[in-house]
C-alpha positions in Angstrom: 45.5 -8.4 -34.5 44.9 -5.2 -32.5 45.9 -5.4 -28.9 43.8 -3.3 -26.5 45.8 -1.3 -23.9 45.5 -2.8 -20.4 44.2 0.3 -18.7 40.7 -0.7 -17.4 37.8 -0.3 -19.5 37.5 3.3 -20.8 34.8 2.5 -23.4 33.7 6.0 -23.6 37.0 7.6 -23.2 37.1 8.9 -26.8 33.6 10.2 -26.8 32.7 13.7 -25.8 30.7 14.3 -22.7 27.1 14.9 -23.3 25.4 17.7 -21.4 22.1 17.6 -19.7 20.9 20.3 -22.0 21.7 18.1 -25.0 19.7 15.3 -23.5 16.6 17.8 -23.0 17.0 18.9 -26.5 16.7 15.2 -27.9 13.7 14.4 -25.6 12.0 17.6 -26.8 12.5 16.5 -30.3 10.7 13.3 -29.6 7.8 14.9 -28.0 7.4 17.5 -30.8 7.0 14.4 -33.2 3.9 13.5 -31.2 2.4 17.0 -31.5 3.8 18.8 -28.3 5.2 22.1 -29.1 7.4 22.7 -26.0 10.8 24.0 -25.3 13.9 21.8 -24.4 13.7 22.9 -20.7 9.9 22.0 -20.7 10.5 18.5 -22.2 11.9 17.2 -18.8 8.9 18.6 -16.8 6.6 17.0 -19.3 7.9 13.5 -18.4 8.0 14.1 -14.7 5.5 12.5 -12.4 3.7 14.2 -9.8 3.5 12.3 -6.3 1.7 13.2 -3.1 3.1 15.6 -0.7 4.1 17.9 -3.5 7.0 15.7 -4.5 7.9 15.2 -8.2 9.8 12.4 -9.9 11.8 13.5 -12.8 12.7 11.0 -15.8 16.5 11.3 -15.2 18.8 11.9 -12.2 22.5 12.7 -12.4 25.2 13.8 -10.1 23.9 17.2 -9.9 20.9 15.8 -7.9 23.1 14.5 -5.2 21.4 14.6 -1.8 23.2 14.9 1.6 25.7 12.0 2.6 23.6 9.3 4.1 26.4 7.9 6.1 27.3 4.3 6.7 25.0 1.5 8.0 25.0 1.3 11.8 26.0 4.8 12.2 23.7 8.0 12.7 21.6 9.1 11.0 21.2 5.4 10.2 19.7 6.3 6.7 21.6 3.3 5.2 20.6 1.0 8.2 20.2 0.5 11.9 22.8 -2.2 12.1 26.3 -2.2 10.6 26.0 -5.7 9.2 22.4 -4.9 7.7 20.5 -8.2 7.1 23.7 -10.1 5.5 23.6 -12.6 8.3 20.5 -14.4 7.1 18.0 -12.0 5.9 15.3 -9.9 7.6 13.1 -11.3 10.3 10.0 -13.1 8.4 7.1 -12.1 10.6 3.7 -13.7 10.0 0.5 -12.2 11.3 -1.9 -14.5 13.4 -4.9 -14.1 15.3 -5.4 -15.8 18.8 -9.1 -16.8 18.6 -8.8 -19.8 21.0 -9.6 -22.3 18.3 -7.0 -25.0 18.3 -6.5 -24.5 14.5 -4.5 -21.5 15.6 -1.8 -23.5 17.1 -1.5 -25.7 14.0 -1.3 -22.6 11.7 1.5 -20.9 13.9 3.4 -24.1 14.0 3.3 -24.6 10.2 4.6 -21.2 9.6 7.3 -21.6 12.2 8.5 -24.8 10.7 8.6 -23.6 7.1 10.5 -20.3 7.3 8.7 -17.8 9.6 11.1 -16.5 12.2 8.7 -14.4 14.5 5.0 -13.9 15.2 2.8 -11.0 15.1 -0.1 -12.1 17.3 -3.5 -10.4 17.4 -5.0 -10.9 20.9 -7.7 -9.8 23.2 -9.9 -7.0 21.9 -8.1 -7.2 18.4 -8.8 -10.9 18.3 -12.4 -10.9 19.6 -11.3 -13.3 22.2 -10.1 -13.4 25.7 -6.2 -12.9 26.3 -6.2 -16.5 27.5 -6.6 -17.6 23.7 -2.8 -16.9 23.8 -2.4 -20.2 25.5 -3.8 -22.0 22.6 -2.3 -20.1 19.9 1.3 -20.5 21.3 0.9 -24.3 22.4 3.8 -26.3 21.1 5.8 -23.0 20.3 9.3 -22.8 21.5 9.2 -19.2 23.0 13.0 -19.0 23.5 13.3 -19.4 19.7 10.3 -17.6 18.3 10.0 -13.8 19.0 6.3 -12.8 19.6 4.9 -9.4 18.9 1.6 -8.6 20.5 -1.3 -6.5 19.1 -3.9 -6.4 21.7 -5.3 -2.7 21.8 -6.7 -1.9 25.1 -6.1 -5.4 26.4 -2.3 -4.9 26.1 -1.9 -5.1 29.7 -3.6 -8.3 30.4 -2.2 -9.8 27.3 1.4 -8.8 28.3 0.9 -10.4 31.8 -0.4 -13.5 30.2 2.5 -13.6 27.9 5.0 -13.2 30.8 3.1 -16.0 32.7 3.7 -18.3 29.6 7.4 -17.5 29.5 7.7 -18.3 33.2 5.6 -21.5 32.9 7.7 -22.8 30.2 11.1 -21.8 31.8 12.3 -19.2 29.2 15.3 -17.3 30.7 14.6 -13.5 30.8 17.4 -12.7 28.4 16.0 -15.2 25.9 12.7 -13.3 25.7 12.4 -11.5 22.3 9.7 -9.4 20.6 7.4 -6.7 21.7 4.5 -6.2 23.9 3.0 -4.0 21.2 1.5 -1.2 23.6 0.2 1.7 21.2 -2.2 3.9 23.0 -2.3 6.5 20.4 -2.5 4.0 17.4 -5.5 2.5 19.4 -7.1 5.8 19.6 -6.5 6.5 16.0 -8.2 3.2 15.2 -11.1 3.4 17.8 -11.4 7.0 19.1 -10.8 5.4 22.5 -7.3 5.9 24.2 -5.7 4.0 27.2 -3.3 5.7 29.4 0.5 5.1 28.7 1.1 5.0 32.5 -0.6 1.8 32.5 2.0 0.2 30.5 5.0 2.1 32.0 5.6 -0.7 34.6 5.8 -3.3 31.7 8.4 -1.0 30.0 10.3 -0.9 33.2 10.2 -4.6 33.4 11.4 -5.0 29.9 14.2 -2.4 30.4 15.5 -3.9 33.5 15.0 -7.7 32.8 14.3 -8.4 29.1 16.8 -6.7 27.0 15.4 -8.4 23.8 11.9 -7.3 24.4 10.3 -3.9 23.8 7.2 -2.7 25.3 6.0 0.0 22.8 5.0 0.0 19.1 4.5 3.1 16.9 2.0 1.6 14.4 1.7 4.0 11.4 -0.8 1.6 9.7 -3.7 3.4 11.0 -2.8 6.7 9.2 -1.7 4.8 6.0 -5.0 2.8 6.1 -6.9 6.2 6.6 -5.6 7.3 3.1 -2.5 9.1 4.3 0.3 9.8 2.2 4.0 8.7 2.8 5.0 12.0 4.5 1.8 11.9 6.6 2.4 8.3 7.7 6.2 9.3 8.7 5.0 12.5 10.4 2.4 10.8 12.5 4.8 8.1 13.5 7.4 10.7 14.6 4.8 12.6 16.6 3.6 9.3 18.3 7.2 8.3 19.1 7.9 11.6 20.7 4.7 11.3 22.7 5.9 7.9 24.0 9.3 9.2 24.7 7.9 11.9 27.0 5.4 9.5 28.6 8.1 6.8 29.4 10.5 9.5 30.7 7.7 11.0 32.8 7.2 7.5 34.3 10.8 7.3 35.4 12.7 5.7 32.6 15.9 7.4 31.1 15.5 8.8 27.5 18.0 6.0 26.4 15.8 3.4 28.0 12.6 4.9 26.6 14.1 5.0 23.1 15.0 1.4 23.3 11.4 0.4 24.2 10.0 1.6 20.9 9.5 -0.4 17.5 8.0 1.3 14.5 5.6 -0.3 12.0 5.2 1.1 8.5 3.2 0.1 5.4 5.1 -1.2 2.4 3.4 -0.6 -1.0 3.8 -1.7 -4.6 5.4 1.7 -5.1 8.9 0.2 -4.8 11.0 3.3 -4.8 8.7 5.3 -2.7 8.7 2.5 0.0 12.4 2.3 -0.1 12.7 5.9 0.4 10.1 5.8 3.1 12.0 3.4 5.2 15.4 5.2 4.7 13.7 8.5 5.4 12.2 7.3 8.7 15.5 6.1 10.1 17.1 9.4 9.4 14.1 11.4 10.9 13.9 9.3 14.1 17.8 9.7 14.5 17.2 13.5 14.4 14.6 13.2 17.2 16.9 11.0 19.1 19.8 13.5 18.6 17.7 16.3 19.9 16.7 14.2 22.8 20.3 13.3 23.6 20.0 9.7 22.7 22.9 7.8 21.3 23.0 4.2 19.7 19.3 3.7 20.9 18.3 6.2 18.3 18.5 3.5 15.6 15.0 2.9 14.7 13.9 -0.6 14.7 11.3 -1.1 11.7 8.6 -3.7 11.1 7.3 -3.3 7.6 3.9 -4.7 6.5 2.6 -5.1 2.9 -0.1 -2.5 2.6 -3.8 -3.5 3.2 -4.9 -0.5 1.3 -3.4 -2.0 -1.9 -5.2 -5.4 -1.5 -8.1 -6.1 -3.7 -11.0 -8.4 -3.3 -11.6 -9.0 -7.2 -9.0 -11.0 -8.8 -7.2 -11.4 -5.4 -4.5 -13.5 -7.2 -2.9 -10.3 -8.4 -2.3 -9.4 -4.7 0.5 -11.9 -4.7 2.4 -9.7 -7.3 1.7 -6.6 -5.3 2.8 -8.1 -2.1 6.2 -9.4 -3.8 7.1 -6.0 -5.0 6.3 -4.4 -1.6 8.2 -7.1 0.3 11.2 -6.6 -2.0 10.9 -2.7 -1.4 10.8 -3.3 2.3 13.8 -5.6 2.3 15.9 -3.2 0.0 14.8 -0.5 2.2 16.3 -1.9 5.3 13.3 -3.1 7.4 14.3 -5.3 10.3 11.2 -7.5 10.0 8.7 -7.9 7.0 5.2 -9.1 7.2 3.7 -10.3 3.8 0.0 -10.2 4.1 -1.7 -13.2 2.5 -3.2 -12.6 -1.0 -6.8 -13.3 0.5 -6.3 -10.8 3.4 -9.1 -8.6 2.2 -11.5 -11.6 2.1 -11.3 -12.9 5.5 -9.1 -15.4 7.3 -6.4 -16.6 5.1 -6.1 -20.4 4.3 -3.0 -22.7 4.4 -2.2 -22.0 0.7 -2.3 -18.2 1.1 -0.2 -18.3 4.2 2.4 -20.5 2.5 2.8 -18.3 -0.3 3.1 -15.2 1.9 6.0 -16.8 3.9 7.6 -18.2 0.8 7.7 -14.7 -0.8 10.3 -13.5 1.8 12.2 -16.9 1.4 12.5 -16.5 -2.2 13.6 -12.9 -2.1 16.3 -13.8 0.6 17.5 -17.2 -0.5 17.0 -17.1 -4.2 17.1 -13.5 -5.1 19.8 -12.9 -2.6 18.5 -9.4 -1.7 20.0 -9.4 1.9 23.6 -10.0 0.7 24.2 -6.3 0.1 23.4 -3.7 2.7 21.2 -0.8 1.4 21.5 -1.8 -2.1 19.6 1.2 -3.4 22.0 3.6 -1.7 24.1 5.9 -3.8 21.4 5.8 -6.6 20.8 9.6 -7.3 17.1 9.1 -7.6 16.7 7.1 -4.4 19.0 9.5 -2.4 17.2 12.4 -3.7 13.6 11.0 -3.1 14.7 10.0 0.5 15.9 13.5 1.2 12.7 15.2 -0.2 10.5 12.8 1.5 12.2 13.5 4.7 11.7 17.1 4.5 8.0 16.8 3.7 7.5 14.4 6.6 9.3 16.7 9.0 7.2 19.6 8.1 4.1 17.4 8.7 5.5 16.3 12.1 6.2 20.0 12.9 2.5 20.8 12.2 1.4 18.1 14.7 3.7 19.5 17.3 2.3 22.9 16.8 -1.2 21.5 17.3 -0.1 20.4 20.6 1.3 16.8 19.8 -0.3 13.7 18.3 -2.9 13.1 20.9 -4.3 16.6 20.6 -4.2 16.6 16.9 -6.1 13.3 16.8 -8.7 14.5 19.2 -9.2 17.9 17.5 -9.8 16.2 14.2 -6.7 17.9 12.7 -5.0 14.6 11.7 -8.2 13.0 10.4 -9.0 16.1 8.2 -5.6 16.2 6.5 -5.5 12.5 5.9 -9.2 12.8 4.3 -8.0 15.6 2.1 -5.2 13.3 0.7 -7.6 10.4 0.3 -10.1 12.6 -1.6 -7.4 13.7 -4.1 -6.3 10.0 -4.5 -9.8 8.8 -4.9 -10.1 11.2 -7.8 -7.1 9.7 -9.4 -8.5 6.3 -8.8 -12.0 7.2 -10.2 -10.4 8.5 -13.4 -8.2 5.5 -13.5 -5.1 7.7 -13.7 -4.1 5.5 -10.8 -5.0 2.1 -12.2 -5.9 -1.0 -10.1 -5.1 -4.2 -12.2 -7.9 -6.7 -12.2 -10.3 -4.0 -10.8 -10.3 -0.8 -12.7 -7.9 -2.2 -15.5 -8.4 -5.6 -17.1 -11.2 -6.8 -14.9 -12.4 -10.4 -15.1 -16.2 -10.3 -14.8 -16.5 -14.3 -15.1 -14.0 -15.0 -12.3 -15.1 -17.4 -9.8 -15.2 -15.5 -6.4 -12.8 -16.6 -3.6 -14.5 -17.2 -0.4 -13.0 -17.2 3.0 -14.2 -17.6 6.6 -14.9 -14.2 8.0 -12.1 -12.5 10.1 -13.0 -11.0 13.5 -14.3 -7.4 13.1 -11.4 -5.1 13.1 -11.3 -2.1 15.7 -13.4 0.8 14.5 -14.8 4.1 15.7 -11.6 6.2 14.9 -10.0 7.0 11.6 -11.7 5.2 8.7 -10.0 2.4 6.8 -9.9 2.8 3.0 -8.9 0.6 0.2 -8.1 1.5 -3.3 -10.7 -0.9 -4.9 -13.7 0.4 -2.8 -15.5 2.5 -5.5 -15.2 -0.1 -8.1 -16.0 -2.9 -5.6 -19.3 -1.2 -4.8 -20.2 -1.1 -8.5 -19.2 -4.7 -9.0 -21.2 -5.7 -5.8 -24.4 -4.1 -7.4 -23.9 -6.0 -10.7 -23.3 -9.2 -8.7 -26.4 -8.8 -6.6 -28.4 -8.4 -9.8 -26.9 -11.3 -11.5 -27.8 -13.5 -8.4 -31.3 -12.2 -8.5 -32.1 -12.2 -12.2 -29.4 -14.5 -13.8 -28.3 -11.5 -15.9 -25.7 -8.7 -15.7 -26.3 -5.3 -16.9 -25.1 -5.1 -20.5 -23.9 -2.5 -23.1 -23.5 -3.2 -26.8 -20.1 -2.0 -28.3 -20.9 -0.8 -31.8 -17.5 -1.0 -33.8 -17.6 1.4 -36.8 -15.2 1.3 -39.7 -12.2 -1.2 -40.2 -10.6 -3.0 -37.3 -7.6 -0.7 -37.4 -9.9 2.2 -36.7 -12.0 0.7 -33.8 -9.7 -1.9 -32.0 -8.1 0.4 -29.5 -11.2 2.1 -28.4 -13.2 -1.1 -28.4 -10.8 -2.6 -25.9 -10.8 0.7 -24.0 -14.5 0.7 -23.6 -14.7 -3.1 -22.8 -12.4 -2.5 -20.0 -14.2 0.4 -18.6 -17.5 -0.9 -18.5 -16.4 -4.3 -16.9 -14.7 -2.4 -14.2 -18.2 -1.5 -13.1 -19.7 -4.9 -13.5 -21.4 -4.1 -17.0 -21.0 -6.8 -19.5 -19.9 -5.6 -23.0 -21.5 -7.4 -26.0 -19.5 -7.2 -29.2 -21.1 -9.9 -31.3 -24.2 -10.1 -33.4 -26.8 -7.2 -34.2 -27.7 -4.8 -31.4 -31.3 -6.0 -31.5 -30.4 -9.3 -30.2 -27.7 -8.2 -27.6 -30.3 -7.8 -24.6 -28.7 -4.6 -24.0 -30.3 -1.1 -24.2 -27.4 1.1 -24.0 -24.7 1.3 -26.7 -21.2 2.6 -27.0 -19.7 3.7 -30.3 -16.1 2.7 -30.9 -13.9 3.9 -33.6 -11.3 6.7 -34.7 -12.1 10.4 -34.8 -11.9 10.2 -38.6 -14.6 7.5 -38.8 -16.7 9.3 -36.2 -16.7 12.5 -38.4 -18.3 10.5 -41.0 -20.5 7.9 -39.4 -21.1 8.6 -35.7 -24.3 10.7 -35.9 -25.8 8.3 -38.4 -24.9 5.3 -36.2 -26.3 7.0 -33.1 -29.7 7.6 -34.9 -30.0 4.1 -36.4 -29.3 2.6 -33.0 -31.9 4.8 -31.3 -34.4 3.8 -33.8 -33.6 0.0 -32.9 -34.3 1.0 -29.1 -31.2 2.2 -27.6 -32.0 4.3 -24.6 -28.5 5.8 -24.1 -25.5 6.2 -26.5 -21.9 6.5 -25.3 -19.1 7.4 -27.5 -15.4 6.2 -26.8 -13.2 9.2 -27.6 -12.7 12.8 -26.9 -15.7 14.9 -26.3 -17.4 16.4 -29.3 -20.7 17.7 -30.4 -22.1 14.6 -32.2 -25.9 14.5 -32.4 -27.5 11.7 -30.7 -24.6 11.0 -28.4 -25.4 11.3 -24.5 -21.9 10.6 -22.8 -18.4 10.5 -23.9 -15.8 8.1 -22.3 -12.3 8.7 -22.7 -9.0 8.3 -20.8 -9.2 10.4 -17.7 -12.9 10.5 -17.5 -14.5 9.9 -14.1 -15.2 6.2 -14.7 -16.9 5.8 -11.4 -19.4 8.6 -12.0 -20.1 7.4 -15.6 -20.4 3.8 -14.5 -22.7 4.6 -11.3 -25.1 6.7 -13.5 -25.1 3.7 -16.3 -25.9 1.2 -13.5 -28.8 3.5 -12.2 -30.3 3.6 -15.4 -29.6 -0.2 -16.4 -30.8 -1.7 -13.2 -33.9 0.6 -13.0 -34.7 -0.5 -16.6 -34.1 -4.2 -15.8 -36.5 -4.1 -12.8 -39.1 -2.7 -15.1 -38.5 -5.2 -17.8 -36.9 -8.3 -16.5 -34.3 -9.8 -18.7 -33.5 -6.7 -20.6 -30.8 -4.2 -19.8 
C-alpha cells in the first residue's frame, strides 16, 4: 500500500501552473466551434457582461484583479462591516414594514410579527399612511416599546409623529436609554418623492434631544429608495445617498450639533435586488464611501454607516407574484451577506396592495431561515476576499463617488433635485434599462419569460396612495403589465383573449425551439397562442410561422401564401429577419417585444371590435 506523505494536501503540486493566456486560448477554441472567429484575447471580452454605470463583469477573476485592502470589520473604512462582531450575535435586525392607519387590525398584525421573529418595526405614519399621527397609538397598542425598536416614516409629518412617539414612550414609562430606532426625518427624500421639501431646522431640536438623551435613537434617515425606484443605477443610488448625507451633516452642524453627533444621527436605507453580487458590492461600497466622507469631516467611530436594506420594490411583479418570494429571498441573502444592519423583506404581494397574514409570515420567515437554518450570519463578510466581489466593490465605489461629485458640483443634493439634474440622469438610466426589458435581454420571470395566461389573479385590499409629485416610481414589469391589462380587459368584456395561431413547419426537431419561443413572447403580451387544429378553426386571424432556417427556405413563402388565402391578416415568422414573401413581421431573440406586441394588440383588438368573437 502506498503511504501518502503527511505534508498537507498538495493535490496540484506536481502539475504545472496554468496561465491566464492558456485559459483564454481554451475559451477561444470553444467559441470558435460555435462559429465565432475571435482571437484569444477577445474571448474573455466576449463572455463579459456589461452592467450599468460603465461597469463590466468578466467571466474569470484571479489574484491579478486584487482591489485595495478592505481592512477588518469594525475599523475604517468599514468595507467589511460597521461592527467588529458583525451579525454573529444572532443575525441582522429583522425589520418589518407596517402602516399605521388607525385600524385595530394594525396592532394585531404588528404583534403577530413581533411574536414570530420580527425584531423591529418600520412604521409608515401620518402623511405616508393616509391617517393622523395619533394612529400610532393604535398600531403600537400592546407593543413593548423598550424591546421593539421603532423606525418612523412620516414624510412632512415627521415632527408631529416624533412628538407623538416620544409621548408614548413617556406614557409607558420607557427609560430614555432604552429607546431605540429612528425618527426617520428625511427632508430631501421627501422632496424627491413629492417635489415638496421641509426644513431640516424643524427636526434639529429632535436630533438634539436624541443626541443628548436617547443614545439608541437616531433622528435622520437617508432613504435612497426614491432614486432606486425612479430607475437609478446602483452608483446613482449610492451617489444620491452620499450627497443627501452630506447635506444633513451640514444642516445638523449648522443647528449646533457637533459633527460627531450629527454623523451619529443618520441611518441609511438602500434597496437590495435579486442581483446578488451587485447588492453585496453596493452595501460594502456604501460603507467605504461614507467612511471617506466622515474622514474628510473629521469624524471617527461615528463614521461607521448604519444600514437598513429593503428588498427592491422595482423588481416586484403583479403577475405571477409568487415568484417574488424567490426574488426577495435572494435579495435578503445578499443584504445579509453584504453586511446590512437591518433587513426588510417586502411581502410577495407588496405590488398588489396591503399584504395579508400569509405574505407577512413568509416575509419574516425568509430572514429567519437565512439566519437560523442557512447560518449566513455566522461568518462576518463571507464574500470578503473574493476577487470578484472585492473588484466589483472597488469599481462601484469609484463610479458612485464620481456621481456624488457631479451632484456636489451642481450645488448639492437639494439644488440638483430642484434643477431636474438628478431626475434627468435617473430617467436616462431607466430609458436604457427599459430598452433591455422591452427586448427581453433583461428577462422578468413570470412576466416577459414563462408567463402564465391562465393564472388566477391575486387580489388584495388597496394600500394607501404613496406620496407622489416628485420623481417617478417605476417597475420592471410595467410595459408588459400594460399589455396584459389590455388583454384582461378584453377578456372580461368579450370572454375571449386575442389569439395568434402558431404554424409549426417541418418535423418537431426543426420547430420545437422556435414554437416555444413564440408562445412565450406572445403570452407576455396577453396574446393566447393556439397550436392545435387547423388555422381555420383557431379563432385567430394572425399567424406565426415556426421552424428552422432550413425549413423556412423550403416552405415559409408557400405556407404564408396558403395561410393568407385562408384568412390570415398578418404573418409573423419566428427567426432571424429575412426577405420571405408574405411575411410581415419577424420575431427573434433581442427584438423589441413590447413594440411588436403593442402593434399586434392594436390590430387584434380593433379587429375583434369589428367582428366579435374573432381575433
